[in-house]
C-alpha positions as CSV (number, residue, x, y, z in Angstrom):
1,M,-5.0,-31.8,135.9
2,S,-1.9,-29.8,136.0
3,N,0.5,-31.2,138.4
4,P,0.5,-28.6,141.6
5,N,4.3,-29.0,141.9
6,L,5.1,-28.1,138.3
7,P,5.8,-24.2,139.1
8,E,8.3,-25.1,141.9
9,Y,9.8,-27.8,139.8
10,Y,10.4,-25.3,137.1
11,E,12.1,-22.9,139.3
12,W,14.3,-26.1,140.6
13,I,15.1,-27.0,136.9
14,I,16.3,-23.6,136.1
15,K,18.6,-23.4,139.0
16,L,19.9,-26.8,138.2
17,T,20.6,-25.8,134.6
18,E,22.4,-22.6,136.0
19,Q,24.8,-25.1,138.1
20,L,25.3,-27.3,135.1
21,D,26.1,-24.4,132.8
22,K,29.0,-23.4,135.3
23,L,30.2,-27.3,134.9
24,F,30.3,-27.0,131.3
25,E,32.0,-23.5,131.3
26,S,34.7,-25.2,133.7
27,Q,35.2,-27.9,131.2
28,K,34.9,-25.7,127.8
29,E,38.4,-26.8,126.6
30,Y,36.6,-30.3,126.2
31,I,33.2,-29.7,125.3
32,K,32.2,-29.5,121.5
33,C,28.5,-29.1,121.9
34,S,27.1,-26.6,119.5
35,S,23.7,-25.6,117.8
36,G,22.8,-28.4,115.3
37,C,24.6,-31.1,116.9
38,S,22.2,-33.8,117.9
39,I,24.4,-36.9,118.2
40,C,23.2,-37.3,121.8
41,C,19.4,-37.1,120.5
42,Q,19.7,-39.7,117.8
43,T,19.6,-42.7,119.8
44,G,18.9,-43.4,123.7
45,Y,16.6,-44.9,126.3
46,Y,15.4,-41.6,127.6
47,P,14.3,-42.3,131.3
48,I,11.8,-39.6,132.1
49,T,9.8,-39.0,135.3
50,E,6.3,-38.1,135.5
51,L,7.1,-34.6,137.0
52,E,9.7,-34.1,134.2
53,F,7.1,-35.1,131.4
54,D,4.6,-32.8,132.8
55,L,6.9,-29.8,132.1
56,M,7.6,-31.5,128.7
57,K,4.0,-31.5,128.1
58,V,4.0,-27.6,128.1
59,G,6.5,-27.6,125.2
60,F,4.6,-30.2,123.2
61,S,1.4,-28.2,123.6
62,E,3.2,-25.4,122.0
63,L,4.2,-27.5,118.9
64,P,2.4,-27.3,115.6
65,E,-0.6,-29.8,115.5
66,E,0.7,-31.7,112.6
67,Q,4.2,-32.3,114.5
68,R,2.2,-33.4,117.7
69,I,0.3,-35.8,115.6
70,E,3.4,-37.2,114.1
71,I,5.1,-37.5,117.5
72,Q,2.0,-39.6,118.9
73,K,2.3,-41.9,115.6
74,K,5.9,-42.4,116.1
75,S,5.4,-43.4,119.9
76,L,2.7,-45.9,119.0
77,E,5.3,-47.5,116.3
78,L,8.0,-47.5,118.8
79,Y,5.5,-49.3,121.2
80,K,5.1,-52.0,118.7
81,E,8.9,-52.1,118.0
82,R,9.8,-52.6,121.8
83,K,7.1,-55.3,122.0
84,R,8.8,-57.3,119.2
85,F,12.2,-56.5,120.6
86,L,11.2,-58.0,123.8
87,N,9.6,-60.9,122.2
88,N,12.9,-61.8,120.7
89,D,14.6,-61.8,124.2
90,G,15.8,-58.3,123.8
91,D,16.8,-56.5,127.1
92,K,14.5,-53.6,127.8
93,F,17.3,-51.2,128.7
94,D,18.9,-52.1,125.1
95,F,16.0,-50.6,123.2
96,F,17.1,-47.2,121.8
97,Y,15.5,-44.7,119.2
98,P,15.7,-41.2,118.3
99,C,14.4,-38.6,120.6
100,L,10.9,-37.9,119.4
101,F,11.3,-34.3,120.0
102,L,14.3,-34.0,117.8
103,K,13.4,-32.1,114.5
104,E,15.9,-30.9,112.0
105,D,18.7,-31.7,114.3
106,K,17.3,-29.5,117.0
107,C,15.2,-30.0,120.1
108,S,11.7,-28.6,119.5
109,I,10.8,-28.3,123.2
110,Y,14.3,-27.1,124.3
111,P,13.3,-24.9,127.4
112,Y,11.2,-27.8,128.7
113,R,13.6,-30.7,127.8
114,A,14.2,-33.4,130.5
115,I,17.1,-33.6,133.2
116,I,19.1,-36.2,131.1
117,C,19.2,-33.8,128.3
118,R,20.8,-31.2,130.4
119,T,23.5,-33.2,132.1
120,H,24.7,-35.2,128.8
121,G,28.0,-34.2,127.5
122,L,30.0,-33.9,130.9
123,I,32.1,-36.7,132.6
124,A,29.7,-38.4,135.2
125,Q,31.1,-40.2,138.2
126,N,30.1,-43.8,138.0
127,D,31.1,-46.3,140.7
128,L,30.1,-49.4,138.7
129,S,32.5,-48.5,135.8
130,K,36.1,-49.7,135.9
131,N,37.3,-46.1,135.5
132,K,34.8,-44.8,138.0
133,F,33.4,-42.5,135.5
134,S,31.2,-42.6,132.3
135,L,32.1,-40.4,129.4
136,P,29.5,-39.0,126.8
137,F,29.4,-41.3,124.1
138,C,29.9,-38.6,121.6
139,V,33.6,-38.9,122.6
140,N,33.7,-41.8,120.2
141,D,32.7,-39.6,117.4
142,G,35.5,-37.1,117.9
143,L,33.6,-34.7,120.1
144,N,33.6,-34.0,124.0
145,Y,36.8,-35.0,125.5
146,S,37.9,-36.9,122.5
147,N,41.2,-34.7,122.4
148,V,42.4,-36.6,125.5
149,W,40.6,-39.8,125.4
150,D,42.4,-43.0,124.2
151,S,39.6,-45.2,122.7
152,E,41.8,-48.5,123.0
153,K,43.2,-48.1,126.4
154,K,39.6,-46.8,127.5
155,E,41.5,-44.0,129.6
156,I,42.1,-40.3,129.9
157,L,45.5,-39.3,128.5
158,Y,46.5,-36.8,131.4
159,D,50.1,-36.4,130.2
160,K,48.6,-35.0,127.0
161,I,46.9,-32.3,128.5
162,E,50.1,-30.0,129.0
163,K,51.2,-31.1,125.4
164,I,48.4,-29.8,123.7
165,G,48.3,-26.5,125.7
166,L,45.2,-27.2,127.8
167,K,44.8,-25.1,130.9
168,T,42.3,-27.4,132.9
169,K,42.0,-30.9,133.6
170,P,39.0,-33.3,132.5
171,K,36.9,-33.8,135.7
172,S,33.9,-36.2,136.6
173,F,30.8,-34.8,138.4
174,D,28.3,-36.3,140.5
175,I,25.5,-35.7,138.0
176,G,24.2,-39.3,137.6
177,Y,20.3,-39.4,137.0
178,E,19.3,-40.9,140.3
179,K,21.6,-38.7,142.4
180,I,20.1,-35.6,140.7
181,L,16.6,-36.9,141.5
182,K,17.4,-37.1,145.1
183,T,18.1,-33.5,145.3
184,I,14.4,-32.5,144.2
185,G,13.6,-32.5,147.7
186,H,9.9,-32.7,148.6
187,L,8.6,-32.5,145.2
188,N,7.6,-35.9,144.1
189,P,9.0,-36.9,140.6
190,G,6.7,-39.9,140.2
191,D,7.2,-43.0,138.0
192,I,10.1,-43.1,135.5
193,R,9.1,-44.5,132.0
194,M,10.5,-44.0,128.7
195,L,9.7,-40.9,126.7
196,F,7.4,-42.7,124.2
197,E,5.4,-44.4,126.8
198,W,4.6,-41.1,128.4
199,I,3.4,-39.8,125.2
200,I,1.0,-42.6,124.8
201,L,-0.3,-42.4,128.2
202,D,-1.3,-38.8,127.7
203,M,-3.3,-39.5,124.6
204,K,-6.9,-39.5,125.5
205,D,-7.7,-42.9,123.6
206,H,-4.6,-44.7,124.5
207,E,-6.2,-47.6,126.0
208,T,-8.3,-48.5,122.9
209,L,-5.3,-48.0,120.8
210,L,-2.9,-50.1,122.9
211,A,-5.6,-53.0,123.1
212,E,-5.7,-53.1,119.3
213,I,-2.1,-53.1,118.8
214,N,-1.5,-55.7,121.5
215,K,-4.0,-57.8,119.8
216,D,-2.4,-57.5,116.5
217,L,0.9,-58.3,117.9
218,E,-0.5,-61.5,119.7
219,N,-1.7,-62.8,116.4
220,E,1.5,-61.7,114.8
221,F,3.6,-63.8,117.4
222,A,1.0,-66.6,117.5
223,G,1.6,-66.9,113.7
224,F,5.4,-66.8,114.0
225,V,5.4,-69.5,116.4
226,K,2.9,-71.5,114.4
227,T,5.0,-71.4,111.1
228,G,8.1,-72.6,113.2
229,N,10.0,-69.4,112.3
């Protein structure tokens, strides 16, 4: 059944994107985002709320059947990979993978993309960080904000701004994921899961498929322990 809050959420996400576009415009001297640049989509955790995924499913349903099947297969593989990762004492928040909707370096469901995809690229306020902000990780690839960022000192070189003729200063914004979710208001965003988890749960026979995978993994882990590896 379609989420009754979806139409209102879609209006909300459009307004949010308009606000974010203004922030990106205000920082355009530092932004290197362009069509075909997919560094931010190549590796990530991709937290997605149920409400976000309900919108993403609209874009997913419009994809060619062959691509949808491939995405589902990759999701099941990621499920197995994460199980193995966690079995080897990996932290669940350190399990990264390429976005499943990335195709030929472009988002295949761009109009329906998640919140985190829309905010990435700007400097976000972060009270847990030493600098009280977090830069987009593409700064380390010579892209956003790299013209004023010192990777060794881990600080912004404000004295360099005037030297290279920039007219604006880099600014951090209160665009943390949890903070933005709170602005949704009465809309219920639902649970937060990794992207591949939502894709699997949307599959009609996911319970049977996961049961088979878990059984195979149990045998795999048991054999691993038995051989003493």
